[in-house]
DORO-23869 format. One record per residue: z, y, x of N, C-alpha, C in turn. Coordinates in pm, whole numbers, padded with zeros to 5 digits, always signed. Each point is the difference from the previous one (the first is absolute). Example, Ala and Ser with C-alpha at 12.3 -4.5 7.8 and 13.67 -1.06 7.14 Angstrom:
BEGIN
+00780-00569+01319+00000+00119-00089+00000+00120+00090
-00072+00105-00035+00006+00119+00082+00073+00109-00077
***
This chain:
BEGIN
-05347-03025-01888+00126+00059+00048+00113-00099-00029
+00085-00024+00101+00110-00097-00014+00105+00052-00097
+00047-00088-00085+00104+00037-00096+00131-00075+00026
+00017-00066+00115+00122-00073+00033+00010-00134-00065
-00110-00055-00047+00002-00130-00065+00006-00112+00103
+00085-00100-00025+00004-00120+00083-00095-00103-00059
+00009-00018-00129-00096-00082-00075-00043+00081-00122
-00073-00060-00088-00039+00071-00119+00113+00021-00098
+00114-00068+00024+00111+00010-00094+00128+00055+00064
+00011+00006+00131+00121+00042+00070-00036+00112+00096
+00079+00108-00004-00020+00109+00096+00129+00026+00075
-00001+00092+00094+00116+00028+00086+00118+00050-00083
-00025+00088-00096+00109+00054-00081+00072-00109-00078
-00074-00098-00047+00061-00110-00075+00084-00087+00092
-00045-00024+00121+00077-00077+00097+00129+00073+00036
-00009+00132+00020+00119+00079+00031+00100-00005-00116
-00049+00008-00124+00087-00007-00116+00071-00134-00009
-00073-00109+00021+00063-00132-00002+00102-00015+00113
-00032+00052+00115+00094-00007+00113+00128+00077-00030
-00015+00116-00067+00119+00077-00037+00085-00076-00101
-00064-00064-00097+00076-00079-00097+00078-00112+00067
-00063-00067+00092+00068-00109+00072+00115+00054+00083
-00024+00111+00069+00107+00061+00081+00116+00044-00089
-00028+00065-00112+00105+00051-00086+00081-00115-00062
-00066-00107-00039+00071-00116-00053+00090-00062+00107
-00051-00007+00123+00083-00051+00108+00119+00089+00030
-00019+00132-00011+00109+00094+00024+00110-00017-00104
-00039-00013-00127+00099-00019-00106+00076-00130+00021
-00070-00106+00037+00066-00129+00024+00098+00013+00117
-00040+00069+00106+00087+00017+00117+00126+00079-00036
-00016+00111-00072+00115+00083-00035+00094-00073-00094
-00053-00071-00098+00085-00074-00091+00071-00115+00070
-00063-00055+00101+00063-00108+00077+00111+00056+00088
-00023+00117+00059+00100+00060+00088+00124+00046-00076
-00018+00048-00124+00117+00048-00073+00088-00114-00050
-00038-00123+00026+00083-00114-00036+00093-00040+00114
+00014+00083+00099+00093-00030+00109+00145+00021-00043
+00023+00081-00101+00136+00026-00048+00012-00055-00143
+00105-00078-00023+00027-00049-00135-00071-00126-00039
-00070-00064+00093-00072-00124-00031+00049-00110+00093
-00012-00125-00038-00051-00051-00128+00097+00026-00113
-00054+00006-00120+00081+00031-00117+00074-00124-00049
+00097+00024-00089+00069-00109-00066-00066-00023-00135
-00033-00124-00029-00064-00033-00125+00104-00003-00111
-00013+00091-00096+00099+00009-00106+00002-00126-00086
-00117-00061-00020-00005-00119-00082+00061-00123+00066
+00027+00009+00131+00058-00113+00072+00147+00023+00030
+00066+00081-00083+00144+00027+00009+00040+00045+00139
-00072+00098+00054+00039+00060+00125-00057-00064+00124
-00074-00111-00013-00057-00062+00119-00110+00089+00057
-00008+00003+00131-00099+00085+00065-00139-00061-00015
-00095+00086-00029-00138-00045-00008-00052-00037+00138
-00088-00095+00005-00054-00044+00128-00083+00112+00064
+00014+00024+00130-00080+00103+00066-00148-00029-00010
-00077+00102-00020-00145-00011-00010-00060+00031+00136
-00064-00095+00066-00055+00027+00135-00114+00100+00000
-00057+00027-00116-00110+00095-00007+00049+00140-00035
+00085+00009-00100+00046+00131-00046+00121+00052+00075
+00079-00088+00062+00116+00041+00078-00040+00008+00147
+00017+00115+00067-00045+00013+00139+00088-00079+00096
-00051-00026+00117+00079-00064+00105+00105+00098+00050
+00114-00049+00045+00109+00090+00040-00041+00095+00113
+00048+00122-00012-00016+00101+00105+00140+00030+00054
+00016+00005+00130+00132+00014+00061+00020+00142+00051
+00120+00054-00028+00035+00135+00039+00121-00007+00094
-00014+00058+00117+00107+00003+00099+00077+00132-00016
+00125-00010-00045+00082+00117-00026+00063+00052+00128
+00050+00123-00007+00058+00063+00119+00129-00067+00046
+00069-00070-00092+00125-00068+00038-00024-00140+00056
-00125-00038+00017-00032-00130+00055-00029-00108-00102
+00026+00027-00128-00027-00099-00103-00150-00005-00031
-00040-00112-00054-00140-00020-00039-00002-00034-00148
-00076+00077-00076-00013-00022-00143-00144-00041-00031
-00015-00089-00094-00133-00045-00040-00027+00042-00144
-00125+00025-00028-00043+00036-00135-00131-00071-00029
-00003-00091-00100+00112-00040-00086+00111-00070+00079
+00124+00010-00049+00111-00059+00074-00002-00152-00006
+00060-00060+00103+00010-00147+00005+00122-00051-00076
+00095+00090-00028+00122-00045-00064-00028-00049-00142
+00090-00086-00046-00012-00052-00135+00053+00100-00101
+00020-00043-00124+00051+00090-00104+00141+00046+00031
+00038+00114-00053+00132+00055+00023+00107-00093-00056
+00116-00001+00066+00111-00081-00047+00064+00060-00124
-00008+00131-00018+00057+00064-00118-00109+00019-00104
+00044+00027-00122-00096+00022-00107+00066+00087-00106
-00076+00044-00096+00054+00083-00106+00083-00084-00096
+00082+00068-00077+00080-00066-00105-00042+00060-00134
-00087-00072-00068-00049+00049-00128-00078-00107-00073
-00042+00031-00118-00077-00094-00081-00113+00076-00068
-00105-00072-00036-00115+00061-00062+00029+00034-00146
-00052+00115-00041+00020+00043-00138-00082-00085-00097
-00116-00045+00045-00086-00087-00078-00044-00116+00089
-00068-00099-00059-00037-00118+00076-00136+00015+00068
-00080+00097-00041-00135+00010+00056+00005+00057+00141
-00096-00039+00084-00004+00050+00139-00013+00152+00004
+00078+00062+00090-00001+00144+00014+00095+00072-00092
+00080-00074-00076+00096+00063-00089+00108+00072+00081
+00053+00111-00050+00102+00075+00075+00128-00081+00014
+00075+00031+00104+00126-00068+00029+00117+00081-00054
+00101-00070-00042+00125+00061-00044+00112-00049+00092
+00093+00088+00036+00108-00042+00091+00096-00098-00066
+00061-00083+00083+00098-00095-00050+00137+00064-00019
+00029+00104+00081+00133+00063-00010-00018+00146-00041
+00043+00092+00086-00005+00142-00035-00126+00069+00048
-00084-00069+00077-00123+00059+00050+00015+00069+00133
+00118+00045+00035+00021+00070+00127+00000-00097+00118
+00036-00124-00027+00013-00098+00108-00103-00113-00011
-00097+00012-00089-00092-00110-00026-00130+00008+00079
-00022+00110+00071-00114+00011+00092-00134-00015-00072
-00014+00057-00117-00126-00003-00072-00038+00142-00039
-00128+00019-00032-00047+00131-00043+00024+00106+00107
+00057+00114-00037+00026+00105+00100+00109-00039+00099
+00068-00112-00023+00103-00046+00092-00048-00102+00100
-00128-00031+00001-00054-00096+00096-00014+00066+00137
-00001-00081+00105-00009+00054+00135-00067-00101+00092
-00046+00050+00112-00065-00084+00100+00105-00061+00093
-00025-00122+00043+00094-00070+00089-00027+00042+00144
+00039+00122+00033-00027+00054+00133+00099-00056+00102
-00028+00022+00127+00087-00050+00106+00135+00070-00006
+00103-00077+00024+00135+00056+00003+00029+00057+00139
-00083+00093+00040+00013+00065+00131-00023+00148-00018
+00035+00077+00101-00006+00146-00010-00140+00052+00033
-00038+00101-00075-00119+00076+00036+00038+00093+00114
-00085+00010+00100+00035+00076+00119-00104+00106+00033
+00044+00100+00073-00088+00106+00043-00080-00047+00121
-00090+00088+00048-00080-00033+00118+00088-00024+00123
+00115+00068+00004+00092-00015+00113+00092-00121-00014
-00010-00073-00110+00083-00118-00018+00131+00025-00071
+00024+00124-00046+00123+00030-00072-00013-00040-00147
+00113-00027-00062+00000-00030-00142-00050+00122-00075
-00092-00023-00091-00073+00111-00061+00079+00073-00108
+00066-00072-00087+00071+00062-00111+00150-00014+00024
+00064+00112+00025+00143+00003+00034+00063+00123-00065
+00133+00002-00013+00066+00118-00057+00005+00115+00100
+00032+00118-00052+00009+00118+00086+00108-00014+00106
+00102-00080-00028+00106-00018+00099-00050-00075+00123
-00114-00068-00014-00062-00068+00113-00113+00086+00057
-00084+00052-00087-00109+00088+00043+00055+00142+00011
+00075+00027+00104+00071+00126+00012-00092+00120+00023
-00125-00025+00042-00091+00112+00023-00070+00044-00127
+00030-00065-00115-00052+00042-00129+00108+00079-00074
-00042+00105-00068+00092+00081-00080-00068+00035-00131
+00080+00034-00101-00052+00048-00127-00033+00148+00014
-00119+00039-00041-00041+00139+00014+00094+00092-00078
+00031+00112+00061+00097+00091-00060-00048+00062-00131
-00132+00005-00020-00053+00060-00123+00000-00097-00118
+00016-00128+00027-00003-00099-00108+00140-00044-00038
+00018-00054-00120+00132-00051-00038+00037-00123+00080
+00121-00002+00051+00050-00114+00075+00073-00092-00097
-00057-00120-00028+00062-00087-00100+00133-00060+00042
+00032+00002+00129+00124-00064+00046+00119+00067-00067
+00083-00082-00063+00116+00050-00071-00022+00019-00149
-00125-00008-00046-00030+00016-00142+00035-00126-00077
+00033+00017-00127+00029-00112-00089-00130-00058-00055
-00010-00131-00003-00118-00069-00051+00026-00044-00143
-00093+00033-00090+00012-00036-00139-00111-00098-00037
+00036-00099-00081-00097-00096-00046-00074+00050-00123
-00084-00087-00056-00078+00039-00117+00087+00025-00121
+00122-00054-00003+00093+00023-00109+00083+00125+00020
-00033+00078+00105+00069+00125+00033+00147-00021+00035
+00029-00119+00052+00133-00030+00049-00001-00003+00153
+00108+00044+00064+00001+00000+00148+00001-00141+00056
-00086-00022+00099-00009-00131+00065+00062+00001+00139
+00005+00115+00063+00055+00009+00135-00032+00134+00062
+00013+00006+00131-00022+00123+00075-00093-00027+00117
-00092+00090+00025-00090-00014+00114+00079+00021+00128
+00006-00104+00082+00077+00007+00124-00087+00027+00122
-00131-00032-00008-00089+00024+00114-00144-00013-00048
-00093+00043+00083-00143-00012-00025-00061-00091+00104
-00090-00087-00043-00070-00090+00091-00141+00052+00020
-00036+00020+00125-00129+00061+00033-00092-00101+00066
-00128+00025-00015-00104-00079+00066-00036+00073+00128
+00042-00056+00114-00025+00068+00127-00146-00001+00039
-00080-00084-00063-00143-00002+00029-00077+00104-00079
+00047+00032-00121-00069+00094-00088+00076+00131-00017
+00122+00009+00052+00083+00122-00009+00022+00040-00146
+00048-00092-00078+00027+00028-00141+00116-00084-00048
+00063+00045-00109+00113-00072-00059-00053-00117-00083
+00055-00117+00021-00039-00119-00074+00106-00042-00103
+00127+00008+00037+00106-00049-00089+00117+00097-00001
+00072-00002-00113+00130+00065-00010+00105-00110+00009
+00096+00019+00087+00112-00094+00009+00107+00045-00100
+00030-00087-00095+00092+00034-00108+00128-00080+00018
+00111+00070+00004+00132-00063+00009+00054-00017-00142
+00024-00124-00038+00046-00031-00135+00151+00012-00006
+00050+00115-00037+00143+00023-00003+00051+00038+00137
+00121+00054+00003+00059+00045+00126+00024-00119+00093
-00068+00000+00113+00016-00108+00097-00056-00132-00045
-00086+00001-00102-00055-00123-00052-00127-00043+00072
-00068-00095-00062-00123-00055+00056-00109+00106+00004
-00085-00007+00102-00110+00094+00014-00132-00073-00022
-00084+00059-00083-00130-00059-00033-00108+00103+00027
-00124-00047+00003-00113+00088+00026-00078+00023-00128
-00035+00127-00024-00081+00039-00114-00128+00065+00052
-00118-00055-00032-00125+00060+00048-00015+00144-00050
-00046+00088+00088-00013+00140-00040-00107+00021-00105
-00092-00098-00016-00104+00013-00101+00051-00031-00141
+00122-00048-00012+00057-00031-00131+00109+00098-00041
+00008+00115+00063+00104+00094-00034-00050+00143+00019
+00074+00093-00058-00030+00142+00013+00127+00075+00036
-00013+00092+00094+00114+00078+00046-00005+00138-00065
+00109+00038-00065+00007+00131-00065+00049+00107+00096
-00084+00100+00022+00039+00108+00091+00118+00079-00054
-00001+00028-00130+00103+00084-00060+00112-00083-00063
-00034-00117-00054+00104-00084-00060+00082-00073+00105
-00052-00009+00122+00068-00070+00110+00032-00144-00038
-00096-00066-00064+00014-00139-00037-00129-00075+00033
+00010-00132+00008-00115-00087+00020-00008-00092-00121
-00117-00004-00064-00016-00078-00121-00112-00102+00017
+00021-00116-00059-00103-00104-00002-00014-00052-00142
-00122-00031-00039-00027-00056-00132-00022-00150+00007
+00004-00058+00119-00031-00142+00015+00115-00090-00042
+00124+00038+00033+00115-00087-00024+00109+00074-00074
+00083-00077-00069+00122+00054-00057+00107+00005+00110
+00103+00076-00023+00100+00022+00104+00066-00131+00045
+00036-00086-00094+00071-00123+00037-00091-00101+00070
-00132+00017-00012-00093-00093+00063-00016+00026+00150
+00050+00110+00050-00006+00027+00144+00078-00104+00079
+00100-00060-00062+00080-00100+00069-00080-00126+00032
-00113-00021-00068-00081-00120+00022-00119+00024+00092
-00011+00119+00056-00111+00027+00093+00012-00094+00120
-00108-00068+00037+00006-00094+00115+00054+00069+00126
+00081-00074+00071+00065+00055+00120-00090-00016+00121
+00029+00075+00105-00064-00015+00130+00106-00037+00101
-00033-00094+00088+00099-00058+00091+00054+00102+00099
-00088+00076+00062+00039+00097+00101+00028+00134-00068
+00118+00057+00016+00029+00128-00067-00082+00116+00052
-00065-00017+00115-00076+00109+00060-00149-00028+00010
-00049-00101-00069-00144-00029+00002-00032-00091-00118
-00129-00012-00030-00046-00081-00112-00126-00074+00042
-00012-00125-00041-00117-00079+00037-00110+00016-00104
-00118-00050+00034-00113+00007-00093+00029-00078-00128
+00061-00116+00014+00032-00082-00116+00104+00068-00088
+00100+00061+00062+00103+00070-00076-00058+00120-00074
-00094+00067+00063-00067+00111-00069-00073-00048-00124
-00068-00112+00011-00071-00054-00116+00096-00030-00115
+00114-00059+00032+00097-00034-00104+00055+00126-00067
+00030+00101+00079+00057+00123-00056-00102+00072-00088
-00123+00014+00050-00103+00066-00078-00029-00077-00129
-00001-00132+00008-00027-00082-00118+00111+00014-00103
+00123+00015+00045+00112+00013-00094-00013+00130-00080
-00034+00108+00067-00019+00126-00071-00125-00006-00088
-00104-00067+00050-00119-00015-00083+00029-00078-00127
+00083-00105+00012+00036-00078-00119+00080+00083-00098
+00079+00093+00052+00079+00084-00088-00083+00090-00088
-00120+00037+00045-00085+00086-00083-00043-00068-00129
+00008-00132-00006-00037-00074-00120+00117-00075-00062
+00094-00048+00083+00104-00089-00050+00140+00060+00004
+00015+00126+00037+00135+00058+00007+00065+00003-00137
-00077+00025-00104+00049-00002-00137-00099-00079-00086
+00049-00066-00105-00093-00076-00087-00106+00090-00066
+00034+00126-00023-00095+00089-00068-00124+00027+00084
+00009-00013+00129-00115+00028+00086-00109-00105-00013
+00033-00115-00054-00101-00104-00018-00069+00009-00135
+00041+00095-00083-00059+00015-00131-00117+00098+00005
-00083-00004-00102-00115+00091-00007+00047+00142-00030
-00077+00099+00046+00034+00138-00025-00022+00039-00147
-00100-00059-00062-00032+00034-00138+00038-00114-00094
***
């Protein structure tokens, strides 16, 4: 009776097992190679920021993506290293040591304040309209009558001091949700954007509070060129500024809890 033997030492089940091992190893190599399309090639820390040479085996060949606006993006990108960089120094000399900011941490673009160098262009809807705009532009959006309307509320920083007043809400016309609070710093003063994920609106207190920044730090929030729209790059800068505040707004936040 046949038992599936090919030779006296190899049978069909053993061949299938070896084939699976080879396939699985190839799958892992393929997936690890594909995930190097973003963020590679790396910068060699031991070479004082010089970029490591691309690996023709581990780094995949560029794949091109044709965007709806006519632009073509490649991954991995063909562009060289970014012209900007963080402002900080290593806490220790060994590779992988944490970085410390050179100034106040809010403007040094390190840690929670780091951001991606996205295109300085607008995100758009399927119809070609600017995606994130204030309610004064997206007139068909309204605040639901059952929810608290933040417009007109006073904004308080982490120090419980007033930073300004909510003058408008910026909505995402693609997702139908609020993305930013427009804060007017003083009567008729400069207007900045505060991400809705960094604040809480009080239904009964009629106030908006954020723990990310102190009141006086709102004046340093990165500006956006167009008063009625914001670009992808400007969004990155604004989000990074609030992210940096969660660690660097006060010196005590960098200390251990215990």
